[in-house]
TORSEMAR-934496 format. One line per 10 residues: number of its first residue (from 1); their letters; for each residue x, y, z of N, C-alpha, C, O. Coordinates in Angstrom, 3 decimals. Layout:
BEGIN
NUM) A) X/Y/Z/X/Y/Z/X/Y/Z/X/Y/Z; ...
END
This chain:
BEGIN
1) XXXXXXXXXX) -45.890/54.022/-75.701/-45.226/53.335/-77.256/-44.996/51.893/-77.210/-44.345/51.334/-76.327; -45.627/51.248/-78.319/-44.925/49.827/-78.407/-44.705/49.476/-79.622/-44.967/50.192/-80.589; -44.094/48.088/-79.698/-43.377/47.652/-80.698/-44.504/46.457/-81.126/-45.373/46.362/-80.259; -44.623/45.855/-81.860/-45.135/44.779/-81.965/-44.716/44.183/-83.446/-44.347/44.983/-84.306; -44.771/42.892/-83.712/-44.198/41.842/-84.409/-45.755/41.348/-85.100/-46.713/41.102/-84.367; -45.824/41.259/-86.478/-47.404/41.130/-86.762/-47.130/40.353/-87.977/-46.306/40.689/-88.828; -48.056/39.013/-88.031/-47.729/38.203/-89.345/-48.845/37.983/-89.985/-49.869/37.516/-89.488; -48.634/38.407/-91.428/-49.431/38.127/-92.278/-49.579/37.338/-93.473/-48.682/37.288/-94.314; -50.704/36.699/-93.591/-50.841/35.906/-94.580/-52.018/35.807/-95.357/-53.077/36.239/-94.903; -51.944/35.209/-96.644/-53.235/35.426/-97.603/-53.096/34.007/-98.461/-52.055/33.632/-98.999
11) XXXXXXXXXX) -54.324/33.320/-98.475/-54.058/32.283/-99.668/-55.838/32.314/-100.353/-56.440/31.257/-100.545; -56.361/33.448/-100.595/-57.766/33.554/-101.685/-57.237/35.065/-102.414/-56.688/35.988/-101.813; -57.539/35.018/-103.708/-57.489/35.955/-104.525/-56.492/36.238/-105.037/-55.781/35.367/-105.540; -56.142/37.619/-105.051/-54.905/38.071/-105.436/-53.727/38.051/-103.876/-53.332/39.123/-103.417; -53.548/37.471/-103.604/-52.468/36.918/-102.491/-51.608/38.323/-102.347/-51.722/39.028/-101.344; -50.707/38.672/-103.487/-49.679/39.650/-103.050/-50.197/40.804/-103.009/-49.977/41.575/-102.075; -50.997/41.106/-104.062/-51.913/42.443/-104.214/-52.561/42.482/-102.504/-52.523/43.578/-101.945; -52.912/41.751/-102.033/-53.565/42.012/-100.771/-52.629/42.270/-99.508/-52.784/43.170/-98.682; -51.488/41.171/-99.525/-50.705/41.719/-98.917/-50.087/42.815/-98.862/-49.713/43.388/-97.839; -49.916/43.251/-100.275/-48.893/44.521/-100.495/-49.997/45.700/-99.940/-49.602/46.691/-99.327
21) XXXXXXXXXX) -51.127/45.503/-100.177/-52.055/46.652/-100.033/-51.792/46.655/-98.258/-51.349/47.672/-97.724; -52.082/45.549/-97.536/-51.790/45.698/-96.355/-50.510/46.559/-95.642/-50.478/47.359/-94.707; -49.666/46.108/-96.376/-48.136/46.641/-95.860/-48.193/48.068/-96.426/-47.840/48.977/-95.675; -48.480/48.276/-97.308/-48.665/49.624/-97.886/-49.375/50.255/-96.423/-48.686/51.019/-95.747; -50.835/49.888/-95.952/-51.489/50.721/-95.088/-50.531/50.743/-93.525/-50.337/51.697/-92.771; -50.167/49.651/-93.441/-49.283/49.924/-92.174/-48.025/51.220/-91.957/-47.603/51.805/-90.960; -47.699/51.304/-93.460/-46.677/52.751/-93.397/-47.517/54.146/-92.774/-47.034/55.236/-92.466; -48.961/53.682/-92.710/-49.204/54.825/-91.902/-49.723/54.504/-90.274/-50.424/55.286/-89.631; -49.299/53.392/-89.846/-49.466/53.029/-88.536/-48.141/52.387/-87.923/-48.210/51.498/-87.075; -47.016/52.851/-88.366/-45.660/52.790/-87.313/-44.407/51.376/-88.319/-43.460/50.724/-87.880
31) XXXXXXXXXX) -44.917/51.414/-89.458/-44.347/50.325/-90.083/-42.827/50.710/-90.026/-42.323/51.688/-90.579; -42.062/49.589/-89.113/-40.690/49.902/-88.967/-39.754/49.382/-90.138/-39.000/50.077/-90.820; -39.960/48.025/-90.227/-39.234/47.231/-90.952/-40.610/45.369/-91.358/-41.455/44.833/-90.642; -40.106/45.046/-92.802/-41.001/44.052/-93.267/-40.244/43.177/-94.277/-39.403/43.454/-95.132; -40.868/41.934/-93.863/-40.117/40.874/-95.178/-40.557/40.737/-96.280/-41.762/40.970/-96.371; -39.912/40.367/-97.416/-40.507/40.250/-98.512/-41.420/38.801/-98.330/-41.289/38.112/-97.318; -42.246/38.475/-99.305/-43.163/37.579/-99.351/-42.434/36.026/-99.404/-41.445/35.803/-100.103; -43.103/34.984/-98.535/-42.996/33.701/-98.535/-44.180/33.031/-99.157/-45.302/33.495/-98.954; -44.009/31.990/-99.887/-44.980/30.789/-99.975/-44.802/29.994/-99.067/-43.702/29.561/-98.725; -46.250/29.613/-98.398/-46.171/28.320/-97.513/-47.068/27.387/-97.954/-47.863/27.631/-98.861
41) XXXXXXXXXX) -46.989/26.081/-97.246/-47.939/25.607/-97.663/-49.059/25.818/-96.447/-48.586/26.372/-95.455; -50.513/25.453/-96.364/-51.586/25.655/-95.346/-50.996/25.325/-94.264/-50.098/24.512/-94.484; -51.138/25.668/-92.944/-51.340/25.375/-91.655/-52.716/24.671/-91.130/-53.786/25.173/-91.473; -52.698/23.630/-90.385/-53.769/23.227/-89.815/-54.733/21.990/-90.591/-54.362/21.420/-91.617; -55.723/21.774/-90.054/-56.322/20.177/-90.814/-57.109/20.873/-91.982/-57.309/20.042/-92.868; -57.669/22.213/-92.322/-58.535/22.318/-93.484/-57.864/22.544/-94.601/-56.926/23.341/-94.616; -58.311/21.784/-95.825/-57.630/21.439/-96.972/-57.625/23.139/-97.981/-58.634/23.815/-98.187; -56.497/23.408/-98.358/-56.775/25.078/-99.054/-55.405/25.149/-99.756/-54.481/24.341/-99.662; -55.471/26.383/-100.540/-54.190/26.598/-101.323/-53.290/27.275/-100.765/-53.489/28.087/-99.862; -52.135/26.974/-101.298/-51.067/27.848/-100.334/-51.232/29.208/-99.753/-52.325/29.737/-99.956
51) XXXXXXXXXX) -50.636/29.655/-99.290/-50.174/30.980/-98.514/-49.326/31.844/-99.044/-48.430/31.240/-99.635; -49.207/33.070/-99.096/-48.259/33.863/-99.131/-47.978/34.540/-97.635/-48.863/35.316/-97.273; -47.373/34.438/-97.138/-46.895/35.047/-95.597/-45.693/36.189/-95.784/-44.717/36.090/-96.528; -46.104/37.531/-94.719/-44.781/38.261/-94.112/-44.661/38.458/-92.926/-45.631/37.942/-92.370; -43.989/38.935/-92.199/-43.753/39.618/-90.988/-43.579/40.904/-91.232/-43.075/41.327/-92.273; -44.054/41.736/-90.129/-43.397/43.105/-90.391/-43.337/43.729/-88.650/-44.123/43.364/-87.777; -42.676/44.315/-88.535/-42.461/45.393/-87.240/-43.358/46.503/-87.224/-43.872/47.017/-88.218; -43.458/46.720/-86.454/-44.446/48.061/-85.902/-44.126/48.625/-84.850/-43.535/48.001/-83.968; -44.496/50.107/-84.706/-44.151/51.036/-83.726/-44.955/51.788/-83.471/-45.114/52.628/-84.357; -45.793/51.925/-82.328/-46.999/53.262/-82.554/-47.116/53.313/-81.004/-46.482/52.632/-80.197
61) XXXXXXXXXX) -48.232/54.436/-80.708/-48.600/54.664/-79.658/-49.746/53.854/-79.490/-50.798/54.453/-79.266; -49.767/52.688/-79.545/-50.894/51.289/-79.245/-50.753/50.717/-78.067/-49.621/50.727/-77.585; -51.868/50.071/-77.301/-51.202/49.141/-76.575/-51.306/47.875/-77.548/-51.207/47.871/-78.775; -51.569/46.616/-76.530/-51.599/45.528/-77.289/-52.797/45.438/-78.087/-52.701/45.462/-79.314; -54.228/45.311/-77.358/-55.504/45.295/-77.838/-55.636/46.456/-79.235/-56.428/46.298/-80.164; -54.782/47.474/-79.122/-54.791/48.282/-80.119/-54.035/47.684/-81.543/-54.353/48.196/-82.617; -53.243/46.820/-81.510/-52.615/46.434/-82.419/-53.799/45.441/-82.903/-54.161/45.379/-84.078; -54.364/44.664/-81.845/-55.187/43.741/-82.455/-56.410/44.587/-83.287/-56.961/44.178/-84.309; -56.612/45.499/-82.792/-57.871/46.305/-83.404/-57.421/46.819/-84.900/-58.286/47.026/-85.751; -56.076/47.009/-85.167/-55.678/47.375/-86.158/-55.666/46.357/-86.886/-56.328/46.441/-87.920
71) XXXXXXXXXX) -54.878/44.974/-86.593/-55.197/43.807/-87.662/-56.499/43.101/-87.892/-56.461/42.331/-88.852; -57.809/43.178/-87.160/-58.642/43.221/-87.534/-59.312/44.459/-88.434/-60.533/44.391/-88.572; -58.837/45.234/-88.863/-59.319/46.325/-89.631/-58.563/46.159/-90.821/-58.971/46.577/-91.904; -57.526/45.592/-90.680/-56.786/45.257/-92.217/-57.454/44.157/-92.604/-57.510/44.141/-93.834; -57.985/43.237/-92.119/-58.100/41.885/-92.652/-59.455/42.366/-92.841/-59.448/42.237/-94.066; -60.667/42.841/-92.579/-62.042/43.458/-92.715/-61.896/44.314/-93.912/-62.737/44.201/-94.804; -60.896/45.181/-94.036/-60.478/46.221/-95.297/-60.086/44.870/-96.402/-60.490/45.209/-97.515; -59.651/43.923/-96.443/-59.272/43.033/-97.370/-60.442/41.644/-97.347/-60.085/40.521/-97.704; -61.843/41.944/-96.876/-62.731/40.957/-97.179/-62.856/39.852/-96.220/-63.681/38.961/-96.424; -62.034/39.850/-95.109/-62.019/38.777/-94.152/-63.581/38.217/-93.984/-64.576/38.938/-94.057
81) XXXXXXXXXX) -63.585/36.812/-93.749/-64.572/36.588/-93.080/-64.238/35.460/-92.638/-63.541/34.656/-93.257; -64.781/35.273/-91.345/-64.464/34.084/-90.267/-65.336/32.976/-89.814/-65.796/32.711/-88.704; -65.466/32.271/-91.225/-66.687/31.066/-91.364/-65.955/29.904/-90.648/-66.288/29.569/-89.511; -65.166/29.423/-91.182/-63.980/28.072/-90.795/-62.671/28.496/-90.165/-61.884/29.283/-90.692; -62.493/27.865/-88.909/-61.286/28.119/-88.163/-60.288/27.385/-88.684/-60.412/26.161/-88.668; -59.049/28.017/-89.273/-57.795/27.731/-89.841/-58.218/27.490/-91.359/-57.552/26.787/-92.119; -59.420/28.160/-91.733/-59.698/28.046/-93.323/-59.045/28.692/-93.914/-58.177/29.269/-93.259; -59.077/28.950/-95.375/-58.903/29.949/-96.344/-59.230/31.325/-96.001/-60.262/31.636/-95.406; -58.235/32.239/-96.427/-58.686/33.534/-96.202/-57.906/34.523/-96.974/-56.722/34.345/-97.260; -58.797/35.894/-97.410/-58.134/36.635/-98.221/-57.048/37.588/-97.476/-56.210/38.263/-98.074
91) XXXXXXXXXX) -57.201/37.527/-96.147/-55.842/38.092/-95.374/-56.299/37.580/-94.075/-57.472/37.520/-93.707; -55.015/37.130/-93.263/-54.936/37.034/-91.773/-53.613/37.584/-91.045/-52.450/37.383/-91.396; -54.121/38.400/-89.840/-53.285/39.381/-89.315/-53.262/38.665/-87.807/-54.158/38.551/-86.971; -52.064/38.290/-87.805/-51.805/38.052/-86.068/-50.682/38.650/-85.548/-49.604/38.823/-86.117; -51.047/39.002/-84.265/-50.103/39.930/-83.290/-49.347/38.538/-82.723/-49.912/37.478/-82.455; -47.882/38.845/-82.613/-46.793/38.024/-82.441/-46.699/37.765/-81.075/-47.116/36.904/-80.301; -45.907/38.952/-81.009/-45.667/39.943/-79.836/-45.565/41.450/-79.860/-45.320/42.297/-80.719; -45.877/41.442/-78.451/-46.047/43.121/-78.186/-45.054/43.264/-77.193/-44.903/42.422/-76.308; -44.143/44.622/-77.325/-42.827/45.069/-76.402/-43.158/46.179/-76.131/-43.534/46.986/-76.981; -43.074/46.425/-74.869/-43.162/48.203/-74.392/-41.888/48.780/-74.742/-40.915/48.205/-75.230
101) XXXXXXXXXX) -42.034/50.098/-74.402/-40.598/50.726/-74.765/-39.726/50.651/-73.580/-38.630/51.208/-73.642; -40.057/50.067/-72.574/-38.739/49.266/-71.668/-38.240/48.020/-72.049/-37.410/47.333/-71.453; -38.738/47.824/-72.947/-38.286/46.190/-73.372/-38.878/44.877/-73.176/-38.581/43.823/-73.739; -40.065/45.178/-71.984/-40.663/43.922/-71.844/-41.842/43.564/-72.301/-42.861/44.241/-72.444; -41.631/42.431/-72.526/-42.974/41.942/-73.389/-44.099/41.873/-72.621/-44.319/41.563/-71.451; -44.848/42.280/-73.669/-46.641/42.330/-73.068/-46.940/40.812/-73.303/-46.719/40.193/-74.344; -47.590/40.228/-71.917/-48.065/39.132/-71.536/-49.489/39.362/-71.788/-50.034/40.466/-71.782; -50.156/38.011/-72.052/-51.900/38.471/-72.071/-52.208/36.908/-71.945/-51.575/36.184/-72.714; -53.107/36.305/-71.061/-53.915/35.400/-71.227/-55.481/35.061/-71.881/-56.067/34.018/-72.171; -55.781/36.339/-71.941/-56.993/36.613/-72.565/-57.242/35.536/-74.198/-56.456/35.338/-75.125
111) XXXXXXXXXX) -58.415/35.125/-74.012/-58.655/34.326/-75.259/-58.537/34.715/-76.672/-58.242/34.030/-77.651; -58.929/36.378/-76.534/-59.182/37.054/-77.678/-57.911/37.500/-77.901/-57.651/37.592/-79.101; -57.130/37.775/-77.242/-55.266/37.845/-77.600/-54.334/37.426/-76.516/-54.068/37.974/-75.447; -53.894/36.296/-77.063/-52.958/35.735/-76.069/-51.850/36.353/-76.652/-51.888/36.759/-77.813; -50.475/36.499/-75.654/-49.699/37.429/-76.257/-48.506/36.362/-75.190/-48.759/36.052/-74.026; -47.506/36.041/-75.781/-47.031/35.903/-77.271/-47.913/34.909/-77.894/-48.540/34.088/-77.224; -47.968/34.989/-79.298/-49.277/34.245/-79.905/-48.889/32.765/-79.268/-47.748/32.313/-79.182; -49.970/32.196/-78.893/-49.794/30.720/-78.558/-49.357/29.875/-79.400/-49.030/28.887/-78.742; -49.056/29.599/-81.075/-48.771/28.693/-81.768/-47.320/29.365/-82.481/-46.709/28.618/-83.246; -46.807/30.661/-82.255/-45.955/30.963/-82.957/-44.785/30.242/-83.115/-44.201/29.989/-84.169
121) XXXXXXXXXX) -44.396/29.834/-81.630/-43.290/29.108/-81.950/-43.345/27.423/-82.566/-42.415/26.618/-82.504; -44.512/27.223/-83.071/-44.895/26.020/-84.011/-44.676/26.388/-85.516/-44.440/25.551/-86.386; -44.784/27.750/-85.726/-45.038/27.628/-87.282/-43.639/28.280/-87.908/-43.153/29.301/-87.422; -43.275/27.852/-88.599/-42.345/28.036/-90.060/-42.162/29.360/-90.436/-41.131/30.033/-90.422; -43.555/29.717/-90.854/-43.986/30.406/-91.676/-44.048/31.825/-91.195/-44.132/32.851/-91.869; -43.977/31.641/-89.572/-43.375/33.098/-88.994/-42.202/33.293/-88.377/-41.774/34.376/-87.978; -41.680/32.243/-88.297/-40.085/32.195/-87.599/-39.340/32.110/-88.843/-38.367/32.812/-88.566; -39.165/31.707/-90.029/-38.251/31.918/-91.128/-38.337/33.197/-91.594/-37.209/33.660/-91.762; -39.324/34.057/-91.907/-39.397/35.667/-92.336/-38.832/36.258/-91.022/-37.811/36.945/-90.995; -39.590/35.933/-89.909/-39.188/36.767/-88.539/-37.568/37.049/-88.505/-36.998/38.139/-88.554
131) XXXXXXXXXX) -37.106/35.974/-88.423/-35.385/35.866/-88.484/-34.913/36.505/-89.538/-33.934/37.216/-89.311; -35.306/36.471/-90.615/-34.630/37.639/-91.783/-34.955/39.198/-91.154/-34.018/39.994/-91.104; -35.888/39.482/-90.825/-36.013/40.970/-90.128/-34.927/40.912/-88.818/-34.010/41.713/-88.998; -34.819/40.196/-87.615/-33.918/40.216/-86.487/-33.389/38.944/-86.172/-34.039/38.046/-85.638; -31.951/38.864/-86.579/-31.229/37.344/-86.295/-31.104/37.124/-85.012/-30.460/36.158/-84.601; -31.715/38.007/-84.187/-31.700/38.005/-82.594/-33.016/37.713/-81.767/-32.967/37.585/-80.544; -34.089/37.621/-82.417/-35.003/37.486/-82.253/-35.329/36.923/-81.569/-34.817/35.805/-81.616; -36.509/37.158/-80.257/-36.471/35.924/-79.398/-38.250/35.952/-78.961/-38.857/36.967/-78.621; -38.706/34.878/-79.055/-40.288/34.585/-78.675/-40.552/34.321/-77.133/-40.430/33.253/-76.535; -40.938/35.534/-76.646/-41.208/35.406/-74.948/-41.772/34.332/-74.462/-42.877/34.017/-74.903
141) XXXXXXXXXX) -41.085/33.459/-73.356/-41.636/32.554/-72.849/-40.853/31.103/-73.610/-40.414/30.144/-72.974; -40.831/31.260/-75.104/-40.143/30.381/-75.812/-38.564/30.480/-75.754/-37.954/29.729/-74.993; -37.860/31.442/-76.586/-36.760/31.321/-76.478/-36.284/32.134/-77.917/-37.097/32.701/-78.647; -34.969/32.085/-78.152/-34.674/32.495/-79.260/-34.949/31.571/-80.577/-34.705/30.388/-80.813; -35.710/32.865/-81.517/-36.164/32.491/-82.722/-35.217/31.154/-83.866/-35.583/30.454/-84.810; -34.117/31.308/-83.249/-32.959/30.459/-84.475/-33.106/28.950/-83.273/-33.044/27.780/-83.653; -33.273/29.326/-82.057/-33.634/27.885/-81.637/-34.817/27.147/-81.927/-34.766/25.953/-82.221; -36.013/27.872/-81.852/-37.324/27.174/-82.236/-37.399/26.581/-83.587/-38.075/25.600/-83.900; -36.300/27.586/-84.685/-36.603/26.751/-86.009/-35.666/25.796/-85.887/-36.052/24.758/-86.424; -34.810/25.725/-85.502/-33.881/24.305/-85.517/-34.917/23.301/-84.508/-34.789/22.147/-84.917
151) XXXXXXXXXX) -35.613/23.339/-83.670/-36.458/22.186/-82.795/-37.587/21.955/-84.109/-38.167/20.870/-84.134; -37.871/22.885/-85.102/-39.227/22.472/-85.939/-38.686/21.412/-86.931/-37.460/21.408/-87.045; -39.333/20.570/-87.621/-39.112/19.895/-88.678/-38.702/20.160/-89.753/-39.572/20.460/-90.571; -37.342/20.171/-90.200/-36.468/20.630/-91.647/-37.654/20.722/-92.486/-37.734/21.808/-93.059; -38.659/19.854/-92.744/-38.954/19.476/-94.007/-39.858/20.723/-93.906/-40.002/21.302/-94.983; -40.612/21.360/-92.663/-41.550/22.426/-92.698/-40.693/23.763/-92.751/-41.120/24.806/-93.245; -39.610/23.630/-92.264/-39.002/24.920/-92.505/-38.261/24.969/-94.051/-37.806/26.039/-94.455; -38.194/23.969/-94.718/-37.696/23.988/-96.147/-38.801/24.512/-96.879/-38.584/25.127/-97.923; -40.014/24.335/-96.437/-41.224/24.692/-97.098/-41.693/26.087/-97.138/-42.780/26.253/-97.691; -41.016/27.262/-96.602/-41.359/28.715/-96.566/-40.215/28.915/-97.564/-38.995/28.871/-97.403
161) XXXXXXX) -40.971/29.148/-98.642/-39.701/29.595/-99.641/-40.120/31.358/-100.174/-41.270/31.770/-100.325; -39.251/31.913/-100.318/-39.395/33.550/-100.657/-39.980/33.304/-102.272/-39.794/32.597/-103.263; -40.579/34.108/-101.907/-41.698/33.880/-102.928/-41.209/34.680/-104.548/-41.558/34.244/-105.645; -40.420/35.804/-104.347/-39.557/36.566/-105.187/-39.144/36.012/-106.001/-38.980/36.556/-107.093; -38.791/34.614/-105.765/-37.413/33.459/-106.205/-38.395/32.225/-107.232/-37.848/31.490/-108.054; -39.834/32.224/-106.966/-40.369/31.243/-107.820/-40.554/31.918/-108.993/-40.503/33.060/-109.449; -40.797/30.754/-109.323/-41.564/30.796/-111.483/-42.501/30.362/-111.733/-42.904/30.389/-112.895
END
């Protein structure tokens, strides 16, 4: 048994519907907790529409590679294609962390699955929602999520807005 933190994002088509579909599918795969949806500006060098994002915690009889396989299955079900790195997408699911039953983080430097996620500490769209699920959250090798957020540009943090409050 492992516990994983997954980050989900969508910025093409019915963003909310796509995310809700993925969240519903995750109920069959050990969904423990999920955030509300957050609207965020795109991250990276490619011009594109804003994202809706969510963070989930899942627990189940999968290893780290198994969580990555599930992430790819969810993306494929949403019609994800991979033409442009950091480009717009119907659904993006990143494995942020995986923890064993003993509480030890799973670490990996495999280019296909680097754990913890190599850029999670830079991404307010991951850290802000994650903190709402777990105020004591720690990103292995980087520290407490509260401290990581404090180190980010305040404008980046402020740009992560609860979507259910937007009009």
